[in-house]
SENUZA-878689 format. One line per 10 residues: for each residue z, y, x of C-alpha. Coordinates in nm, 3 decimals, decimal comma, always signed. Example, Ala and Ser with C-alpha at 12.3 -4.5 7.8 and 13.67 -1.06 7.14 Angstrom:
+0,780 -0,450 +1,230 ~ +0,714 -0,106 +1,367 .
//
This chain:
+3,448 -4,111 +3,144 ~ +3,190 -4,243 +2,909 ~ +2,959 -4,037 +2,732 ~ +2,953 -4,036 +2,341 ~ +2,635 -4,223 +2,244 ~ +2,417 -4,018 +2,009 ~ +2,367 -4,106 +1,627 ~ +2,007 -4,223 +1,590 ~ +1,810 -4,046 +1,362 ~ +1,444 -4,048 +1,250 .
+1,184 -3,825 +1,322 ~ +1,063 -3,731 +0,954 ~ +1,420 -3,788 +0,791 ~ +1,552 -3,467 +0,680 ~ +1,909 -3,462 +0,731 ~ +2,083 -3,299 +0,387 ~ +2,382 -3,102 +0,397 ~ +2,550 -3,072 +0,081 ~ +2,745 -2,810 -0,054 ~ +2,873 -2,803 -0,384 .
+3,094 -2,540 -0,478 ~ +3,038 -2,552 -0,882 ~ +2,946 -2,900 -0,984 ~ +2,790 -3,237 -0,847 ~ +2,451 -3,141 -0,686 ~ +2,132 -3,402 -0,705 ~ +1,921 -3,431 -0,396 ~ +1,537 -3,275 -0,517 ~ +1,213 -3,365 -0,351 ~ +1,158 -3,247 +0,002 .
+0,944 -2,968 -0,006 ~ +0,900 -2,643 +0,256 ~ +0,926 -2,360 -0,007 ~ +1,250 -2,180 +0,042 ~ +1,319 -2,086 -0,357 ~ +1,445 -1,753 -0,423 ~ +1,666 -1,759 -0,794 ~ +1,465 -1,567 -1,082 ~ +1,610 -1,384 -1,316 ~ +1,494 -1,649 -1,577 .
+1,704 -1,901 -1,397 ~ +2,021 -1,727 -1,382 ~ +2,345 -1,725 -1,634 ~ +2,463 -1,377 -1,656 ~ +2,838 -1,379 -1,723 ~ +2,819 -1,030 -1,820 ~ +2,539 -0,842 -2,032 ~ +2,407 -0,476 -2,077 ~ +2,665 -0,262 -2,279 ~ +2,591 -0,264 -2,615 .
+2,642 +0,168 -2,621 ~ +2,397 +0,375 -2,474 ~ +2,479 +0,444 -2,109 ~ +2,591 +0,841 -2,052 ~ +2,531 +1,046 -1,766 ~ +2,825 +1,139 -1,464 ~ +2,879 +1,431 -1,306 ~ +2,708 +1,426 -0,992 ~ +2,896 +1,420 -0,671 ~ +2,748 +1,635 -0,376 .
+2,882 +1,583 +0,066 ~ +2,639 +1,869 +0,259 ~ +2,266 +1,701 +0,179 ~ +2,421 +1,375 +0,012 ~ +2,394 +1,386 -0,362 ~ +2,464 +1,092 -0,573 ~ +2,362 +1,105 -0,965 ~ +2,489 +0,787 -1,182 ~ +2,542 +0,689 -1,549 ~ +2,809 +0,453 -1,730 .
+2,627 +0,175 -1,694 ~ +2,616 +0,212 -1,270 ~ +2,247 +0,331 -1,251 ~ +2,246 +0,587 -0,981 ~ +1,979 +0,794 -0,768 ~ +2,107 +0,868 -0,382 ~ +1,906 +1,199 -0,282 ~ +1,944 +1,319 +0,080 ~ +1,790 +1,665 +0,120 ~ +1,637 +1,629 -0,255 .
+1,440 +1,308 -0,145 ~ +1,549 +1,033 -0,358 ~ +1,577 +0,721 -0,132 ~ +1,778 +0,448 -0,327 ~ +1,849 +0,406 -0,666 ~ +1,930 +0,131 -0,914 ~ +1,847 +0,100 -1,284 ~ +2,220 -0,012 -1,392 ~ +2,466 -0,266 -1,251 ~ +2,323 -0,257 -0,871 .
+2,586 -0,503 -0,754 ~ +2,606 -0,837 -0,879 ~ +2,837 -1,139 -0,764 ~ +2,628 -1,474 -0,765 ~ +2,785 -1,873 -0,742 ~ +2,570 -2,211 -0,757 ~ +2,521 -2,519 -0,645 ~ +2,343 -2,585 -0,351 ~ +2,158 -2,823 -0,100 ~ +2,044 -2,783 +0,251 .
+1,804 -2,958 +0,372 ~ +1,744 -2,943 +0,778 ~ +1,404 -3,087 +0,958 ~ +1,280 -2,997 +1,324 ~ +1,443 -2,657 +1,356 ~ +1,378 -2,549 +0,980 ~ +1,598 -2,542 +0,680 ~ +1,507 -2,536 +0,284 ~ +1,844 -2,404 +0,090 ~ +1,831 -2,502 -0,272 .
+2,024 -2,350 -0,552 ~ +2,104 -2,461 -0,897 ~ +2,343 -2,365 -1,188 ~ +2,307 -1,998 -1,061 ~ +2,576 -1,776 -1,224 ~ +2,606 -1,400 -1,197 ~ +2,884 -1,140 -1,288 ~ +2,678 -0,839 -1,249 ~ +2,931 -0,564 -1,389 ~ +2,734 -0,290 -1,606 .
+2,988 -0,068 -1,813 ~ +3,224 +0,212 -1,734 ~ +3,117 +0,316 -1,403 ~ +3,298 +0,572 -1,245 ~ +3,164 +0,826 -0,975 ~ +3,409 +1,027 -0,708 ~ +3,432 +1,156 -0,349 ~ +3,676 +0,977 -0,132 ~ +3,737 +1,185 +0,181 ~ +3,369 +1,170 +0,369 .
+3,227 +0,938 +0,086 ~ +3,136 +0,892 -0,215 ~ +3,188 +0,613 -0,445 ~ +3,021 +0,455 -0,735 ~ +3,211 +0,186 -0,899 ~ +3,109 -0,032 -1,180 ~ +3,310 -0,225 -1,439 ~ +3,252 -0,553 -1,680 ~ +3,505 -0,640 -1,993 ~ +3,605 -0,975 -1,746 .
+3,789 -0,734 -1,480 ~ +3,467 -0,755 -1,205 ~ +3,428 -0,431 -1,036 ~ +3,137 -0,335 -0,801 ~ +3,157 -0,050 -0,544 ~ +2,917 +0,101 -0,347 ~ +3,041 +0,365 -0,087 ~ +2,795 +0,621 +0,027 ~ +2,897 +0,809 +0,369 ~ +2,666 +1,012 +0,600 .
+2,790 +0,863 +0,910 ~ +2,503 +1,057 +1,157 ~ +2,216 +1,304 +1,113 ~ +1,962 +0,978 +1,066 ~ +2,192 +0,743 +0,865 ~ +2,364 +0,691 +0,533 ~ +2,579 +0,405 +0,544 ~ +2,617 +0,222 +0,208 ~ +2,897 -0,032 +0,154 ~ +2,855 -0,297 -0,099 .
+3,136 -0,491 -0,235 ~ +3,246 -0,693 -0,559 ~ +3,594 -0,788 -0,664 ~ +3,462 -1,064 -0,932 ~ +3,652 -1,257 -1,170 ~ +3,561 -1,588 -1,057 ~ +3,492 -1,714 -0,673 ~ +3,107 -1,655 -0,577 ~ +2,883 -1,715 -0,270 ~ +2,627 -1,446 -0,220 .
+2,614 -1,079 -0,308 ~ +2,321 -0,941 -0,516 ~ +2,208 -0,590 -0,466 ~ +1,926 -0,422 -0,713 ~ +1,755 -0,126 -0,633 ~ +1,477 +0,075 -0,813 ~ +1,135 +0,037 -0,758 ~ +0,889 +0,250 -0,834 ~ +0,500 +0,278 -0,799 ~ +0,516 +0,424 -0,462 .
+0,756 +0,170 -0,343 ~ +0,625 -0,038 -0,038 ~ +0,785 -0,270 +0,193 ~ +0,694 -0,276 +0,583 ~ +0,918 -0,483 +0,846 ~ +1,150 -0,803 +0,749 ~ +1,048 -0,908 +1,147 ~ +0,779 -1,109 +1,265 ~ +0,560 -1,243 +0,968 ~ +0,181 -1,400 +1,019 .
+0,017 -1,316 +0,652 ~ +0,150 -1,010 +0,502 ~ +0,222 -0,645 +0,653 ~ +0,366 -0,481 +0,266 ~ +0,568 -0,718 +0,153 ~ +0,554 -0,584 -0,252 ~ +0,512 -0,877 -0,482 ~ +0,700 -1,138 -0,234 ~ +0,978 -1,288 -0,258 ~ +1,146 -1,501 +0,037 .
+1,400 -1,636 +0,251 ~ +1,528 -1,451 +0,612 ~ +1,687 -1,684 +0,818 ~ +1,585 -1,771 +1,190 ~ +1,395 -2,101 +1,182 ~ +1,081 -2,302 +1,336 ~ +0,816 -2,128 +1,178 ~ +0,633 -2,520 +1,136 ~ +0,324 -2,663 +1,264 ~ +0,074 -2,530 +0,986 .
+0,139 -2,281 +0,718 ~ -0,143 -2,344 +0,475 ~ +0,059 -2,383 +0,111 ~ -0,232 -2,622 +0,000 ~ -0,212 -2,872 +0,324 ~ +0,168 -2,922 +0,360 ~ +0,340 -3,178 +0,536 ~ +0,699 -3,282 +0,712 ~ +0,588 -3,037 +0,996 ~ +0,466 -2,766 +0,759 .
+0,610 -2,401 +0,761 ~ +0,542 -2,192 +0,481 ~ +0,381 -1,867 +0,461 ~ +0,731 -1,669 +0,535 ~ +0,891 -1,866 +0,781 ~ +0,929 -1,749 +1,103 ~ +1,124 -1,728 +1,435 ~ +1,185 -1,371 +1,448 ~ +1,297 -1,229 +1,085 ~ +1,486 -0,921 +1,003 .
+1,631 -0,791 +0,748 ~ +1,474 -0,467 +0,752 ~ +1,202 -0,281 +0,598 ~ +1,018 +0,100 +0,639 ~ +0,848 +0,260 +0,328 ~ +0,579 +0,471 +0,448 ~ +0,686 +0,739 +0,257 ~ +0,947 +0,773 +0,578 ~ +1,257 +0,614 +0,503 ~ +1,410 +0,224 +0,594 .
+1,674 -0,006 +0,509 ~ +1,834 -0,271 +0,702 ~ +2,087 -0,531 +0,574 ~ +2,335 -0,534 +0,841 ~ +2,451 -0,891 +0,849 ~ +2,393 -1,211 +1,036 ~ +2,428 -1,443 +0,687 ~ +2,076 -1,566 +0,577 ~ +1,915 -1,272 +0,342 ~ +1,665 -1,326 +0,036 .
+1,424 -1,074 -0,033 ~ +1,265 -1,017 -0,401 ~ +1,047 -0,740 -0,382 ~ +0,928 -0,594 -0,716 ~ +0,830 -0,962 -0,764 ~ +1,041 -1,115 -1,054 ~ +1,099 -0,807 -1,204 ~ +0,821 -0,536 -1,177 ~ +1,065 -0,228 -1,127 ~ +1,363 -0,379 -0,924 .
+1,335 -0,516 -0,563 ~ +1,658 -0,742 -0,490 ~ +1,816 -0,788 -0,143 ~ +2,120 -1,082 -0,138 ~ +2,298 -1,184 +0,126 ~ +2,595 -1,484 +0,182 ~ +2,846 -1,227 +0,229 ~ +3,148 -1,220 -0,005 ~ +3,372 -0,938 +0,118 ~ +3,117 -0,652 +0,181 .
+2,725 -0,626 +0,267 ~ +2,649 -0,319 +0,483 ~ +2,346 -0,133 +0,424 ~ +2,183 +0,129 +0,684 ~ +1,973 +0,353 +0,541 ~ +1,753 +0,559 +0,776 ~ +1,630 +0,892 +0,616 ~ +1,348 +1,009 +0,806 ~ +1,210 +1,216 +0,700 ~ +0,856 +1,101 +0,859 .
+0,814 +0,746 +0,992 ~ +0,825 +0,840 +1,360 ~ +1,158 +0,977 +1,301 ~ +1,286 +0,643 +1,122 ~ +1,107 +0,428 +1,419 ~ +1,331 +0,624 +1,678 ~ +1,661 +0,591 +1,467 ~ +1,588 +0,223 +1,350 ~ +1,560 +0,126 +1,707 ~ +1,877 +0,264 +1,791 .
+2,021 -0,008 +1,587 ~ +1,806 -0,276 +1,666 ~ +1,716 -0,188 +2,005 ~ +1,410 -0,121 +2,229 ~ +1,264 -0,412 +2,417 ~ +1,275 -0,332 +2,798 ~ +1,002 -0,314 +3,017 ~ +0,894 -0,567 +3,258 ~ +0,778 -0,447 +3,632 ~ +0,450 -0,320 +3,649 .
+0,272 -0,629 +3,784 ~ +0,349 -0,834 +3,486 ~ +0,165 -0,562 +3,304 ~ -0,163 -0,520 +3,557 ~ -0,256 -0,864 +3,576 ~ -0,333 -1,196 +3,384 ~ -0,037 -1,464 +3,362 ~ -0,262 -1,800 +3,388 ~ -0,105 -2,131 +3,249 ~ -0,118 -2,427 +3,500 .
+0,028 -2,767 +3,438 ~ -0,010 -3,080 +3,673 ~ +0,167 -3,026 +3,984 ~ +0,188 -2,807 +4,276 ~ -0,195 -2,892 +4,405 ~ -0,296 -2,800 +4,043 ~ -0,096 -2,448 +4,043 ~ -0,249 -2,343 +4,402 ~ -0,600 -2,445 +4,308 ~ -0,560 -2,246 +3,974 .
-0,472 -1,945 +4,138 ~ -0,718 -1,982 +4,453 ~ -1,022 -2,008 +4,200 ~ -0,899 -1,718 +3,975 ~ -0,887 -1,493 +4,260 ~ -1,242 -1,639 +4,374 ~ -1,385 -1,534 +3,984 ~ -1,273 -1,199 +4,059 ~ -0,952 -1,232 +3,773 ~ -0,675 -1,017 +3,881 .
-0,415 -1,293 +3,849 ~ -0,052 -1,170 +3,856 ~ +0,145 -1,490 +3,779 ~ +0,062 -1,841 +3,751 ~ +0,301 -1,975 +3,502 ~ +0,416 -2,340 +3,525 ~ +0,598 -2,511 +3,178 ~ +0,618 -2,827 +3,333 ~ +0,800 -2,711 +3,678 ~ +1,121 -2,930 +3,518 .
+0,880 -3,230 +3,466 ~ +0,622 -3,373 +3,221 ~ +0,669 -3,536 +2,957 ~ +0,400 -3,701 +2,704 ~ +0,447 -3,670 +2,296 ~ +0,183 -3,908 +2,242 ~ -0,123 -3,894 +2,062 ~ -0,315 -3,663 +2,359 ~ -0,008 -3,418 +2,336 ~ +0,173 -3,335 +2,646 .
+0,496 -3,133 +2,688 ~ +0,803 -3,032 +2,945 ~ +1,128 -3,246 +2,989 ~ +1,423 -3,118 +2,831 ~ +1,599 -2,987 +3,154 ~ +1,709 -2,659 +3,376 ~ +1,591 -2,776 +3,750 ~ +1,275 -2,814 +3,950 ~ +1,132 -3,173 +3,923 ~ +1,073 -3,241 +4,315 .
+0,863 -3,560 +4,242 ~ +0,608 -3,364 +3,971 ~ +0,642 -3,033 +4,180 ~ +0,683 -3,138 +4,535 ~ +0,703 -2,842 +4,768 ~ +0,737 -2,589 +4,522 ~ +0,944 -2,377 +4,701 ~ +0,649 -2,340 +4,983 ~ +0,423 -2,275 +4,699 ~ +0,583 -2,019 +4,555 .
+0,594 -1,813 +4,922 ~ +0,239 -1,890 +4,928 ~ +0,162 -1,756 +4,622 ~ +0,404 -1,421 +4,678 ~ +0,207 -1,344 +4,981 ~ -0,098 -1,345 +4,768 ~ +0,073 -1,074 +4,538 ~ +0,116 -1,340 +4,264 ~ +0,449 -1,434 +4,110 ~ +0,565 -1,825 +3,974 .
+0,736 -1,837 +3,632 ~ +0,846 -2,174 +3,471 ~ +1,020 -2,261 +3,148 ~ +1,354 -2,354 +2,984 ~ +1,521 -2,434 +2,655 ~ +1,849 -2,486 +2,544 ~ +1,817 -2,859 +2,460 ~ +2,030 -3,126 +2,586 ~ +1,935 -3,483 +2,552 ~ +2,069 -3,821 +2,670 .
+1,773 -3,921 +2,847 ~ +1,806 -3,612 +3,112 ~ +2,065 -3,545 +3,412 ~ +2,240 -3,268 +3,194 ~ +2,391 -3,472 +2,904 ~ +2,687 -3,681 +3,082 ~ +2,832 -3,352 +3,234 ~ +2,803 -3,139 +2,925 ~ +2,955 -3,408 +2,681 ~ +3,219 -3,461 +2,918 .
+3,279 -3,073 +2,941 ~ +3,283 -3,010 +2,572 ~ +2,954 -2,774 +2,618 ~ +2,800 -2,905 +2,279 ~ +2,860 -2,847 +1,940 ~ +3,040 -3,122 +1,757 ~ +2,958 -3,303 +1,438 ~ +3,241 -3,325 +1,154 ~ +3,374 -3,616 +1,315 ~ +3,385 -3,475 +1,670 .
+3,111 -3,638 +1,817 ~ +2,832 -3,463 +1,990 ~ +2,605 -3,288 +1,690 ~ +2,261 -3,459 +1,754 ~ +1,949 -3,392 +1,596 ~ +1,561 -3,511 +1,605 ~ +1,390 -3,306 +1,795 ~ +1,034 -3,390 +1,783 ~ +1,002 -3,724 +1,964 ~ +1,341 -3,727 +2,101 .
+1,720 -3,648 +1,986 ~ +1,926 -3,452 +2,159 ~ +2,143 -3,112 +2,088 ~ +2,203 -2,732 +2,214 ~ +2,392 -2,591 +2,456 ~ +2,743 -2,423 +2,266 ~ +2,713 -2,060 +2,382 ~ +3,019 -1,974 +2,191 ~ +3,203 -2,159 +2,493 ~ +3,213 -1,900 +2,800 .
+3,223 -2,164 +3,023 ~ +2,879 -2,345 +2,856 ~ +2,747 -1,973 +2,950 ~ +2,839 -1,989 +3,310 ~ +2,735 -2,342 +3,376 ~ +2,424 -2,252 +3,233 ~ +2,392 -1,959 +3,445 ~ +2,434 -2,176 +3,747 ~ +2,076 -2,316 +3,702 ~ +1,935 -1,958 +3,655 .
+2,078 -1,864 +3,980 ~ +1,924 -2,207 +4,106 ~ +1,579 -2,126 +3,983 ~ +1,607 -1,787 +4,145 ~ +1,700 -1,920 +4,457 ~ +1,368 -2,135 +4,436 ~ +1,188 -1,823 +4,409 ~ +1,112 -1,818 +4,053 ~ +1,004 -1,472 +3,914 ~ +1,125 -1,557 +3,559 .
+1,032 -1,812 +3,290 ~ +0,983 -1,846 +2,889 ~ +1,310 -1,866 +2,737 ~ +1,232 -2,095 +2,462 ~ +1,364 -2,181 +2,136 ~ +1,679 -2,060 +1,968 ~ +1,590 -2,162 +1,637 ~ +1,815 -2,494 +1,627 ~ +2,150 -2,469 +1,619 ~ +2,276 -2,690 +1,348 .
+2,460 -2,460 +1,070 ~ +2,762 -2,723 +1,000 ~ +2,849 -2,757 +1,363 ~ +3,158 -2,735 +1,505 ~ +3,181 -2,454 +1,761 ~ +3,391 -2,424 +2,071 ~ +3,538 -2,110 +1,945 ~ +3,561 -2,219 +1,607 ~ +3,312 -1,947 +1,453 ~ +3,130 -2,016 +1,161 .
+2,820 -2,176 +1,285 ~ +2,614 -2,084 +0,982 ~ +2,670 -1,720 +1,072 ~ +2,601 -1,777 +1,444 ~ +2,309 -1,948 +1,375 ~ +2,100 -1,633 +1,326 ~ +2,266 -1,480 +1,638 ~ +2,195 -1,754 +1,880 ~ +1,853 -1,623 +2,004 ~ +2,034 -1,334 +2,131 .
+2,317 -1,550 +2,282 ~ +2,055 -1,769 +2,451 ~ +1,854 -1,485 +2,605 ~ +2,154 -1,306 +2,680 ~ +2,284 -1,630 +2,914 ~ +1,976 -1,587 +3,105 ~ +1,969 -1,241 +3,110 ~ +2,311 -1,132 +3,245 ~ +2,246 -1,342 +3,537 ~ +1,917 -1,211 +3,631 .
+2,083 -0,858 +3,597 ~ +2,324 -0,941 +3,813 ~ +2,101 -1,123 +4,097 ~ +1,805 -0,856 +4,048 ~ +1,945 -0,545 +3,949 ~ +1,573 -0,414 +4,018 ~ +1,476 -0,628 +3,729 ~ +1,194 -0,752 +3,937 ~ +1,165 -1,059 +3,666 ~ +1,038 -1,131 +3,328 .
+1,186 -1,317 +3,081 ~ +0,967 -1,445 +2,758 ~ +1,110 -1,552 +2,433 ~ +1,017 -1,576 +2,065 ~ +1,312 -1,568 +1,839 ~ +1,552 -1,318 +1,716 ~ +1,776 -1,134 +1,466 ~ +1,901 -0,799 +1,431 ~ +1,957 -0,624 +1,733 ~ +1,781 -0,876 +1,934 .
+1,552 -0,644 +2,095 ~ +1,841 -0,510 +2,297 ~ +1,844 -0,825 +2,501 ~ +1,481 -0,910 +2,495 ~ +1,213 -0,798 +2,735 ~ +0,875 -0,968 +2,637 ~ +0,836 -1,157 +2,307 ~ +0,561 -1,368 +2,220 ~ +0,389 -1,453 +1,859 ~ +0,532 -1,807 +1,886 .
+0,289 -2,143 +1,859 ~ +0,013 -2,052 +1,657 ~ -0,253 -2,349 +1,562 ~ -0,533 -2,380 +1,847 ~ -0,805 -2,261 +1,549 ~ -0,934 -1,995 +1,356 ~ -0,675 -2,062 +1,008 ~ -0,566 -1,761 +0,839 ~ -0,231 -1,942 +0,776 ~ -0,149 -2,013 +1,125 .
-0,448 -2,001 +1,407 ~ -0,611 -1,672 +1,535 ~ -0,563 -1,464 +1,264 ~ -0,207 -1,474 +1,218 ~ -0,120 -1,306 +1,559 ~ -0,247 -0,988 +1,470 ~ +0,021 -0,950 +1,161 ~ +0,271 -1,130 +1,414 ~ +0,226 -0,821 +1,708 ~ +0,233 -0,521 +1,456 .
+0,539 -0,682 +1,245 ~ +0,719 -0,725 +1,599 ~ +0,627 -0,381 +1,669 ~ +0,800 -0,273 +1,378 ~ +1,113 -0,460 +1,464 ~ +1,143 -0,310 +1,793 ~ +0,968 -0,494 +2,019 ~ +0,755 -0,307 +2,280 ~ +0,616 -0,577 +2,467 ~ +0,462 -0,889 +2,282 .
+0,224 -1,116 +2,379 ~ +0,041 -1,450 +2,274 ~ -0,085 -1,780 +2,361 ~ -0,457 -1,777 +2,483 ~ -0,598 -1,984 +2,263 ~ -0,296 -2,124 +2,055 ~ -0,060 -2,389 +2,136 ~ -0,089 -2,661 +1,884 ~ -0,338 -2,850 +1,681 ~ -0,677 -2,837 +1,832 .
-0,840 -2,912 +2,043 ~ -0,953 -2,535 +2,088 ~ -1,346 -2,456 +2,132 ~ -1,524 -2,211 +2,383 ~ -1,595 -1,975 +2,076 ~ -1,209 -1,967 +2,002 ~ -1,128 -1,949 +2,323 ~ -1,333 -1,607 +2,389 ~ -1,242 -1,484 +2,103 ~ -0,884 -1,514 +2,149 .
-0,951 -1,381 +2,521 ~ -1,087 -1,073 +2,411 ~ -0,740 -1,031 +2,167 ~ -0,544 -1,108 +2,462 ~ -0,705 -0,819 +2,670 ~ -0,598 -0,539 +2,405 ~ -0,265 -0,689 +2,410 ~ +0,028 -0,549 +2,660 ~ +0,108 -0,848 +2,828 ~ -0,228 -1,100 +2,883 .
-0,131 -1,496 +2,927 ~ -0,319 -1,804 +2,892 ~ -0,135 -2,142 +2,761 ~ -0,353 -2,480 +2,790 ~ -0,189 -2,613 +2,445 ~ -0,049 -2,927 +2,363 ~ -0,348 -3,121 +2,376 ~ -0,446 -2,977 +2,722 ~ -0,674 -3,247 +2,843 ~ -0,890 -3,128 +2,529 .
-0,865 -2,769 +2,473 ~ -1,082 -2,497 +2,588 ~ -0,954 -2,314 +2,936 ~ -1,075 -2,058 +3,121 ~ -1,268 -2,201 +3,408 ~ -1,402 -2,504 +3,180 ~ -1,757 -2,396 +3,207 ~ -1,906 -2,063 +3,378 ~ -2,007 -1,871 +3,092 ~ -1,626 -1,880 +2,951 .
-1,518 -1,807 +3,318 ~ -1,702 -1,463 +3,328 ~ -1,582 -1,385 +2,999 ~ -1,241 -1,408 +3,072 ~ -1,275 -1,221 +3,432 ~ -1,459 -0,952 +3,285 ~ -1,190 -0,907 +2,992 ~ -0,897 -0,959 +3,200 ~ -1,043 -0,675 +3,414 ~ -1,052 -0,489 +3,121 .
-0,693 -0,557 +3,025 ~ -0,652 -0,425 +3,426 ~ -0,818 -0,094 +3,361 ~ -0,602 -0,064 +3,032 ~ -0,284 -0,146 +3,221 ~ -0,183 +0,199 +3,297 ~ -0,211 +0,336 +2,946 ~ -0,006 +0,031 +2,873 ~ +0,284 +0,114 +3,093 ~ +0,311 +0,479 +2,960 .
+0,286 +0,355 +2,599 ~ +0,626 +0,113 +2,702 ~ +0,785 +0,419 +2,865 ~ +0,727 +0,595 +2,527 ~ +0,879 +0,293 +2,344 ~ +1,215 +0,344 +2,532 ~ +1,213 +0,680 +2,482 ~ +1,116 +0,667 +2,084 ~ +1,095 +0,320 +1,949 ~ +0,729 +0,353 +1,861 .
+0,577 +0,016 +1,960 ~ +0,279 -0,018 +2,198 ~ +0,085 -0,220 +1,938 ~ +0,097 -0,034 +1,605 ~ +0,041 -0,084 +1,254 ~ -0,196 +0,132 +1,110 ~ +0,043 +0,309 +0,856 ~ +0,278 +0,391 +1,172 ~ -0,001 +0,671 +1,246 ~ -0,118 +0,740 +0,922 .
+0,155 +0,663 +0,673 ~ +0,000 +0,849 +0,380 ~ -0,319 +0,672 +0,394 ~ -0,226 +0,317 +0,159 ~ -0,525 +0,165 +0,263 ~ -0,355 +0,102 +0,590 ~ -0,065 -0,115 +0,381 ~ -0,266 -0,409 +0,381 ~ -0,493 -0,435 +0,674 ~ -0,373 -0,700 +0,893 .
-0,716 -0,744 +1,110 ~ -0,691 -0,403 +1,303 ~ -0,382 -0,249 +1,502 ~ -0,352 +0,037 +1,716 ~ -0,283 +0,028 +2,105 ~ -0,057 +0,338 +2,097 ~ -0,195 +0,653 +1,897 ~ -0,579 +0,649 +2,047 ~ -0,719 +0,298 +2,059 ~ -0,813 +0,077 +1,746 .
-0,849 -0,273 +1,834 ~ -1,056 -0,444 +1,564 ~ -1,098 -0,844 +1,697 ~ -1,307 -1,101 +1,574 ~ -1,066 -1,369 +1,407 ~ -1,277 -1,531 +1,209 ~ -1,536 -1,856 +1,321 ~ -1,893 -1,767 +1,356 ~ -1,850 -1,390 +1,290 ~ -2,116 -1,131 +1,482 .
-2,032 -0,837 +1,273 ~ -1,714 -0,730 +1,063 ~ -1,601 -0,480 +0,863 ~ -1,379 -0,213 +1,013 ~ -1,152 +0,054 +0,843 ~ -1,134 +0,370 +1,036 ~ -0,878 +0,583 +0,883 ~ -0,892 +0,994 +0,933 ~ -1,041 +1,155 +1,243 ~ -1,314 +1,115 +1,499 .
-1,359 +0,766 +1,647 ~ -1,587 +0,652 +1,952 ~ -1,708 +0,314 +2,005 ~ -1,574 +0,229 +2,344 ~ -1,878 +0,035 +2,429 ~ -2,133 +0,266 +2,318 ~ -1,959 +0,601 +2,319 ~ -2,248 +0,765 +2,183 ~ -2,166 +0,581 +1,822 ~ -1,945 +0,851 +1,674 .
-1,780 +0,808 +1,328 ~ -1,561 +1,051 +1,095 ~ -1,277 +0,898 +0,921 ~ -1,158 +0,772 +0,687 ~ -1,454 +0,539 +0,649 ~ -1,559 +0,194 +0,634 ~ -1,823 +0,077 +0,866 ~ -1,998 -0,258 +0,947 ~ -1,963 -0,292 +1,318 ~ -2,197 -0,541 +1,542 .
-1,968 -0,819 +1,734 ~ -2,161 -1,043 +1,940 ~ -1,925 -1,219 +2,197 ~ -1,821 -1,006 +2,460 ~ -1,798 -0,700 +2,243 ~ -1,501 -0,679 +2,001 ~ -1,495 -0,360 +1,799 ~ -1,310 -0,100 +1,966 ~ -1,281 +0,267 +1,903 ~ -1,125 +0,539 +2,038 .
-1,000 +0,913 +1,932 ~ -1,139 +1,002 +2,261 ~ -1,502 +0,960 +2,465 ~ -1,427 +0,713 +2,692 ~ -1,686 +0,551 +2,931 ~ -1,482 +0,332 +3,164 ~ -1,447 +0,005 +2,926 ~ -1,814 -0,004 +2,901 ~ -1,859 +0,019 +3,260 ~ -1,701 -0,328 +3,312 .
-1,920 -0,611 +3,416 .
//
């Protein structure tokens, strides 16, 4: 059988998908912004009632009380706490014209001619069995419904639906925003913790290369594009709200209308909201992560030492391990992403072949190398991604067996991937999953102890999938399906779970299958948009999203080349991270590395041993995460929820509940401002220095001494030389 040939495409050309539901579409200029319709952009089919609203009789079921008025305004109280309210007409149907631009794993959704049907009169409030039902009507016969039900001691389920008089594509839910409202979460975010005053889209996507809104190019993301969005937020007052959907979600958090926040889903039947009632933020994390999942712990050895990146073949991997041990570096693993083969991307950038099998010519004698590393108590990791490309040996087999998505003409759906063309494996096909799992078994037979299960964001949303499901809805679940495919086979082969799976993308419930999550492809620089400073907000927001074990690339991936200062500052951050791991980056030959000079090697060795000293505590915190959902790396509001100053701090975090880490993330900085919340704090490098918070201090921070404080006096870290 002759394999179908891929359609060619330009690296810089957007693939425009036009979905025109109301009238003809026009193609706008390309932009990386993902707009959310402002109230001023929307045509409303129904207006506010001309007569003043009247109150309805409240309805109570146990500790659940709903009060409402005739315009649909309501107040939901649980144990006398107001957790959800609206100003009237809380549910609307939205229709529009839509153009979708897809380029390099990112999507831009453009909507025009937006019309809303928002019932705002004739509301009724009644009990229906164990639920309280609020219905709001309009003169055009549209009816919206909110159904409140106490589904568990921890949760109130709110089901929103609307029967509109005309077809619609999205459902908008609007709730009251008060002065006390704050919004922490929404998955992995790089430039904010509290999102009040922001509006953005939640859709699994590449984050882009460079996110600076003043320096945009075709490969850019924007400040809210992310691999791991989650439609969920925590209010530090002690409750949280999750939108239980696989569709794209828009969040407008008191940005367009100061006293209202809006959540929009591409649901047309029903949107399910899950309200976690607390009453404390610790309760919320425990209960929310029963839905989202909690990342499982890797084996102890993965935490106890450093994962050193090595590219360039068998001899180089052996040399890296030998030299690192000689430098007194506790090496847990050598990870070689190019075990599948090396690719030159041009302009000094190097990467890997897109395949799932050992490149015997580039890594001759790999099984022997792995055995020798194991004898040194060092593991060996590799790399895999879901791409299937015509130039590699997987293509013909995958196409012949029907293991790839199809386009509208029934051909393999081919799109641009960096400098080549290809597609992804169709994970809705059980036979394709089993086929991939055969490669997992082969990798384990070679001796691999795990790998980076990369990507997961690129499934085309207009593809035809094997089982007939809607690719646009499956898109956000593809990362979990990709991770599950490997994990199922690993658990069958090694039930003891003596392996590591490293991933970067996700959505709602993905933490049920993830193990270690890394913060993505930062730039190898100090940029506040996409460099070293973005690692801390990424880690703390992943923690809110059910991720216990988080890591990052020391010292970045794209851009660069990295410098000695950047490498050493990133190393300091890495030491106080659950998993300490390096990457050589795209510009491997030019980037700084741990062995570039004696000073860097000594610095790296010291902080690797500091990390080793912290490892038992990190594993304790991992066990706590498994029990309670509290992350290892914590945003300050998780510990100090009433301290509003902590809601905007993006350059500090807690390791557990007793260690505050304030790394240096700005170039040339040798001192920095540190905010210490309530409590007594000891400087871990000089335990005689004691501070009583809340207090803001100026901490000295030369290279080798990042500001770190503990709630108990400890001298062990300062002793490491």
